[in-house]
C-alpha positions as CSV (number, residue, x, y, z in Angstrom):
1,X,16.0,-12.8,-46.3
2,X,17.8,-9.2,-45.5
3,X,13.9,-7.9,-45.7
4,X,12.9,-10.6,-42.8
5,X,16.1,-9.8,-41.0
6,X,15.3,-6.3,-41.6
7,X,12.0,-7.1,-40.2
8,X,13.1,-8.9,-37.1
9,X,15.8,-6.2,-36.1
10,X,13.2,-3.7,-36.2
11,X,10.5,-5.5,-34.0
12,X,13.4,-6.3,-31.3
13,X,14.6,-2.4,-31.3
14,X,10.3,-1.4,-31.0
15,X,9.9,-4.1,-28.1
16,X,13.0,-3.0,-26.3
17,X,12.1,0.5,-26.6
18,X,8.5,-0.1,-25.7
19,X,10.1,-2.1,-22.2
20,X,12.2,0.9,-21.5
21,X,9.3,3.2,-22.1
22,X,7.6,1.0,-19.4
23,X,10.5,1.2,-17.1
24,X,10.7,4.5,-17.2
25,X,6.6,4.8,-16.3
26,X,6.7,2.8,-13.5
27,X,10.0,4.4,-11.8
28,X,7.9,8.0,-12.3
29,X,5.3,6.6,-10.7
30,X,7.1,4.8,-7.8
31,X,8.8,8.6,-7.4
32,X,5.6,10.1,-7.7
33,X,3.8,8.5,-5.4
34,X,7.0,7.8,-2.5
35,X,7.4,11.9,-3.0
36,X,3.4,12.3,-2.2
37,X,4.3,10.0,1.2
38,X,6.6,12.8,2.2
39,X,4.7,15.6,1.7
40,X,2.2,13.8,3.5
41,X,5.0,13.0,6.2
42,X,6.3,16.4,6.0
43,X,2.7,18.1,7.1
44,X,2.0,15.5,10.0
45,X,5.4,16.6,11.5
46,X,4.8,20.3,11.2
47,X,1.0,19.9,12.8
48,X,2.1,17.4,15.3
49,X,5.3,19.9,16.8
50,X,3.5,22.5,15.5
51,X,0.6,21.4,18.2
52,X,3.5,20.2,21.3
53,X,5.6,23.2,21.1
54,X,2.2,25.8,21.0
55,X,0.6,23.7,24.6
56,X,4.3,23.7,25.8
57,X,4.9,27.4,26.2
58,X,1.6,27.8,27.9
59,X,2.5,25.4,30.9
60,X,2.6,27.0,33.8
61,X,1.0,30.1,32.5
62,X,-1.6,31.7,35.6
63,X,-0.7,28.6,37.3
64,X,1.1,28.8,41.1
65,X,4.9,28.2,40.9
66,X,6.1,24.7,40.6
67,X,2.5,23.8,39.9
68,X,2.7,24.0,35.9
69,X,3.5,20.7,35.7
70,X,1.2,18.0,37.2
71,X,2.7,14.9,35.9
72,X,6.0,13.6,34.4
73,X,6.6,10.2,32.8
74,X,8.0,9.2,29.6
75,X,4.7,8.5,28.0
76,X,2.1,10.6,29.9
77,X,2.5,15.0,30.7
78,X,0.3,16.8,32.2
79,X,0.2,20.5,33.0
80,X,-1.5,22.6,33.6
81,X,-1.8,26.7,32.0
82,X,-3.8,28.8,29.8
83,X,-3.7,26.8,26.7
84,X,-7.3,27.9,25.3
85,X,-6.1,31.5,25.7
86,X,-9.4,32.6,27.9
87,X,-7.5,33.6,31.0
88,X,-8.8,30.1,32.4
89,X,-6.7,27.4,33.7
90,X,-6.7,24.5,32.0
91,X,-5.0,20.6,32.8
92,X,-4.0,19.4,29.3
93,X,-3.0,15.8,29.3
94,X,-0.5,14.0,26.6
95,X,-0.7,10.3,26.7
96,X,1.2,7.8,24.3
97,X,-1.4,4.9,23.6
98,X,0.0,1.6,21.9
99,X,-0.2,0.0,18.4
100,X,-3.5,-1.7,19.8
101,X,-5.4,1.5,19.8
102,X,-4.5,2.3,16.6
103,X,-5.5,-1.1,14.7
104,X,-7.5,1.4,12.2
105,X,-5.0,3.0,10.8
106,X,-3.2,2.1,7.6
107,X,0.8,1.7,9.6
108,X,1.0,-1.4,11.4
109,X,3.5,0.5,13.7
110,X,1.3,3.6,14.6
111,X,0.5,4.4,18.4
112,X,-1.9,6.7,19.5
113,X,-1.3,10.5,20.7
114,X,-4.1,11.7,23.1
115,X,-4.7,15.2,24.1
116,X,-6.8,15.8,26.7
117,X,-8.1,19.3,27.7
118,X,-9.8,19.4,31.5
119,X,-10.5,16.1,31.3
120,X,-13.0,15.9,28.5
121,X,-13.0,15.6,24.7
122,X,-9.9,13.5,24.3
123,X,-8.3,14.2,20.9
124,X,-6.7,11.4,19.0
125,X,-4.0,12.4,17.1
126,X,-2.5,9.6,14.7
127,X,-0.1,11.5,12.4
128,X,2.2,8.4,11.2
129,X,3.6,8.4,14.9
130,X,5.2,5.6,15.9
131,X,7.4,6.8,18.8
132,X,7.3,9.8,21.2
133,X,8.8,10.4,24.5
134,X,9.1,12.5,27.1
135,X,11.9,13.7,29.5
136,X,12.1,16.5,32.0
137,X,15.1,19.1,33.0
138,X,15.7,21.2,36.0
139,X,17.5,24.3,36.5
140,X,20.5,23.0,36.1
141,X,20.0,20.8,33.0
142,X,19.6,18.2,35.2
143,X,16.9,14.9,34.1
144,X,14.1,14.8,36.6
145,X,11.2,12.8,37.3
146,X,10.1,15.1,40.1
147,X,7.2,17.4,38.3
148,X,7.9,20.5,40.7
149,X,11.2,20.9,39.6
150,X,10.9,20.5,35.4
151,X,11.8,24.0,34.0
152,X,12.3,22.2,30.3
153,X,10.1,19.5,28.1
154,X,11.9,17.3,26.2
155,X,10.7,15.6,23.6
156,X,11.5,13.1,20.7
157,X,9.5,11.4,18.3
158,X,9.4,9.1,15.4
159,X,7.0,9.6,12.7
160,X,6.7,7.6,9.2
161,X,4.5,7.8,6.0
162,X,1.0,7.8,7.1
163,X,0.4,4.6,4.6
164,X,3.1,2.2,4.8
165,X,5.2,2.0,1.6
166,X,7.9,-0.8,0.5
167,X,10.9,-1.8,3.4
168,X,11.9,1.5,3.8
169,X,9.2,3.9,4.3
170,X,9.7,7.7,4.8
171,X,10.7,8.9,8.4
172,X,11.3,11.5,10.4
173,X,13.1,11.4,13.7
174,X,12.4,14.8,15.3
175,X,14.0,16.1,19.0
176,X,13.7,19.1,20.6
177,X,12.2,20.9,23.5
178,X,10.6,24.5,25.4
179,X,11.4,25.7,28.3
180,X,8.4,27.6,29.3
181,X,8.9,30.9,31.1
182,X,6.0,30.6,33.3
183,X,8.2,27.2,34.8
184,X,11.1,29.7,35.0
């Protein structure tokens, strides 16, 4: 009888040990997947912010004073500058699309950021971007919608992981701004 009890307890301990190992393995896989999504999110953030900063710093470069920013709306920014660094003036346009345009992405809340240079070669950026808004400030730091008075371009965006994961996906909320020297 004691041999049967020993065998029963040994089997119970073995099953509990196997279940614990399986649980730890599941937790490790979940953490690994979440970390992978966070790394992708960080890379997307670096790409988007780098592109915005690089282009916005060139706003107004080589343009007539007061004509650097040509259109200034919360989801549309158009400016003139030498963004290709070839000595020529280019018109750059950033437009924030809607979720219907991003239906091909895995994330249901994605929007597309369109970047157009000189009206051709519209490039669509779907970085896991959920929202992007521009705000424009004049020389006194007040919000303005008059494109000729813009001296600082501020942006605010939300990025989520490129693929949805659970109810709380990794996300980043970023605010920033650029005061292009050419608009001063």
